[in-house]
N, C-alpha and C positions, 0 to 999 in steps of 0.2 A: 605456906601462903594459902589463904582460904580461896575457895572457888570464886567468890565475888571479887576478891582482890586480883585474882588471875584474870578474870573477865575484864576488869577495869584496865589492867596492864595492857591487854590485847587491844582494847579500844583506843588507849593512848597511842599505841604503836601505829594503828591505822591512821590516826589523825596527823602523825608526823610524816606521812608520805607513803605509807605502805599500800594504800588502795590503788588498784590499777584500773578501776572502772572508767570507761571513756564517756558514758552518757552524762550530759550536763544535768539532766533531770529525768531519772528513769520513769517510764510510763507508769510503773506500779505505784508511784507517789502522786500522780496527777489526780486532781479532783475530777469526778465524772461530769460530763457535760451533756451527753445524749443518752438518757436512761433507756429509751426504747431500743437502742442498739443491743443492749446486753441481755435483756430478758423481757418476757411478755407475760402479764398476768391474765390468765384465761378464766372466765366464769361462764356458767351455763344457766340459762333462764329457768328458774324454778318458782314454785309457790313462794312468794315473799314472806309468808308466815312460817315457812319451814326453814328456820335459820340453821339448823344442824345440817340439813342437806346442802344448803348454800355453802357453809363452811367446808364441807367435805369436797365440794366441787371446785373450790378455788385452787388454782395451780399456777406456780411460776415456772415458765419454760425458760431454762437458762441456756444461752448460746455460748458454749465453750470456745468456739472458734473466734467469735468477736471479743470475748474476754481475753483470749490469748493475744489477739492482734493489738489490743489496747493495754497490754502489759500487766493484767491482773492474774494471768496464768503464765507459767514458764513457756518459752518457745518449744515446739515439738521436739527439737533435737536435744533439749535439756529436760524434757518431761520426766524421764526415768530417774535422773539424778535428783531432781527436785522432789519427786515422790519418796525417794530414799531418805532425803533430808528430813522430810516431815514425818516419816515413820520413826526416825530416831527422836524427833522432838516430841511427838505425841505419846510415845510408849511410856515414859515415866509419869506423864500426866495421867494417863489412863490407869496406870498402876496405883497411883494415889487414890483414884476413884474406887478401884477394886478393894483396896485395903480398908476403906471406910464403909464397911457393910456390917450391921446397919449404920445409918448416920448417927453420930454421937450427939447427945443432948448438949446444947450450949456451944456447939462448934459448927461453923458454916459448912454445909455439904461440899465435899470435894468435887462433885459434878457441876458446881457453879464456877466457871472459869472466866476471868476477865483478861482481855488482851488490850494492853495500853502501851504508851510510849511516854518518855519524858517530855518531848516536844512534838509539834506537828511535823509532818513530812518525813517521818522515820520508817514508814511502810507498815504501820500497824493494820490497816485495812487489808492490804495485800496478804499479810501474815494471817489475819483472822479468816479470810476466805479460804486460803489454802489449808490451814489447820482444820477448818470445818469439813472441807472436802475430803481430807485424809481420814478424819475420824469416821466420816460417813461410809467409808469402805470396810469398816470393821464388821465382822459377822454378827456380833452380839450387842452392838452399840449403835444407837442413832444419835443424831446431833441436832440441836436447835440453835440457830445462829440469831442472836438478839442484837439489833442495832440500838445500842445504848448511848451512842454519840448524838444526843438529842438536839444539840445546837447545830451540828453539821452532819446530818444523817447520810453519810456517803453510801453505805450499803443499801439503804432504802432507795436512794436515788439511782444507784447502779442497777437495781433490780426492777425499777419502775413501779415501786409500791410506796412511794413517799406520800401518797394521798390516802393510804389505807390506815384504819385504826391500828394502834400499836401500843408500845410500852407506856407512853404518857397517858393515853386514853384509859389504860388499865388502872393507872394511878389516880386518875380524876373521877373514875366511875366505880363506885364502891361495889356494886353488884354485878360487875362485868366478869364473866368467866375468863381467866387468862388463856385458856385453850381456844377461845373463840377468835382471838386475834392472830393465832398461829396459822401460817400459810404453808402448805406443802409445796415442794418443788418436784420437777421431773427427775431429779437425782434421788434414787432410793436411799432412805435413811437420813435425808437432809430436809429440814423445814426452817422457816424464817419468821421472826417476829419483828415487824417494822418499828421504827422509832415513834411513829404517831405524830400527833399535833405538836406544834411548837408552843411552849408554855414559859412565861416569864419566871415562874417559880419552880423550875425543873429541879434545882438543888434540893429544895425543901421536900419536893415530891419523892425524890430518890432516897431521902433520909426518913421517910414516913413509915408508920406501922403498916400502912397499906402495901408499901414496897416490900416489906418483910414477908407479908402474906403472899404477894404475887410470886416472889422468887422461891418461896417455899413450895408453892403449888407447882411451879415449873420444874422444880427439883424432884418432887415426890410423885407427880402424876404418872410418870413413866420411869420405872426403876432402871431401864436400860438406856436412858437418855442422858447425854452430856449437854450442858447448856453453855454456850460460848458467847460472851458479851463483848462487842466492839465498843471500847470505852473512849471518851475524850482523852486528849493528852493530859498528863498529870500536872505539869507545872503551870500551864496557862489557864487552867480551869479548876473549879472547886468540885464539879460534879464527879470527876473520876475518883477523888479521895472518898467521897460519900459512897459511891458505888462499891469501892473496894471493901468496905465494911461488911457487905453482904456476901462476898465471894469466899470460896474455899481455897482457890488457887489464882495466882496472878502470873501472867506472861507479859514481861515488859520487853518491847522491841527497841533495840538500839541500832541506829544506822552507822555503819563503819565509816570513819573519816568525816563524819558530819555532826553527830551528837556530841556536844562537849562533855568531858568527863565530869565536870562539876554539876552538870544538869542530871547526869545519871545518878550521881551520889545523892543529890538533893531529892530526886524523885524516889529513890529507894528509902531514904530516911523518912519520907512522909508516909510510908506504908507500914502496916502491922507485920513485924518480922516473925510473929507466931504462925503466919500463913505460909503456905508453900509458894515461893516466888521463883519463877524461872526467867532467866535473862537470855534473850535471843539476839545475836549479833547479825544484823541484816546487811547484805551486800559486802561481805568480807572479801578482801583481796584473795585471789587464787581460788575462789569458790567455784565459779563456772566461767572463768576467763573474763573477758572485758564486759560481758553483759551484767556482771555484778549481782548475781542472785545467791551467792554463797551465804551460809549461815553457820553460826555456832550456838550452842545452848549451854547454860550453866544453871545448876541448882542453888537455891539459897533459902534459908528459913526452915520452918517446921516441916517435918517429913519431906526433906528436899528431894527433888529429882536429881539423878546423877548427871554428870556431864554427858551430853547427848551427841556431840560431834567432835571430831579431832581436827588438828590443824590442817589436815590434808583436804578437808571438805570445803 
């Protein structure tokens, strides 16, 4: 039995009553409502003509305590177990990045990683944030978290930067330097690219030559950097499938006991199987007790990541 079949079997098992989570709707899946609670964008007054200095001084101050209180980080009692889970999940992903040095012509760079889900409400934003935080702890790797869910920019809203220039602005402004929209955070090794303005032709922008140049620049400007994209859900939108074409790796989040098996299969069928695809089962039963933070990961596709967690996790 292949790893993907094994993953689907486990998903089917959780849907038939295996999940023991007691929360009716875990906080990690709720849409953010008060962005200023989570983070604050700080700028310092400088010469308005000195754009480089202004860019260097923009800083997002992230409040981990409030993030945790609102379900976007694990409770303190589960923090170590959660950190171990993400160490297992990130390791084969980073190994794929390491193996592709230098980048291969005609192949999307492995340091471009899309986090998506078949449907909304599966916890992809929670996964995206925690994966980025885990990668940021690496000694030789930094991470850029890109809010590419341009219709519902949850990360930009969470961090209070939904009014800042971002990905869509880079795609509509030909001479804009991609690095000019990147904002540092107070967490070493972690920076963020907001979604930017809402645009009615986001799909076409994501499929444009300009998009290819932007993601190439983000990939190549810093050889030690991993770029993680928070994608729209795959089935309800078309943007995610267009975005996937530019990615080297895809992490698809499946919520245990919630995501229908046929939705998982349909979403996987829509992706390019020559890419490295990782399946993460979120809120698995017996993961962390009734709080439902357990995860499994499975490899699938080109240069696959190995299974990254066992049934006891």
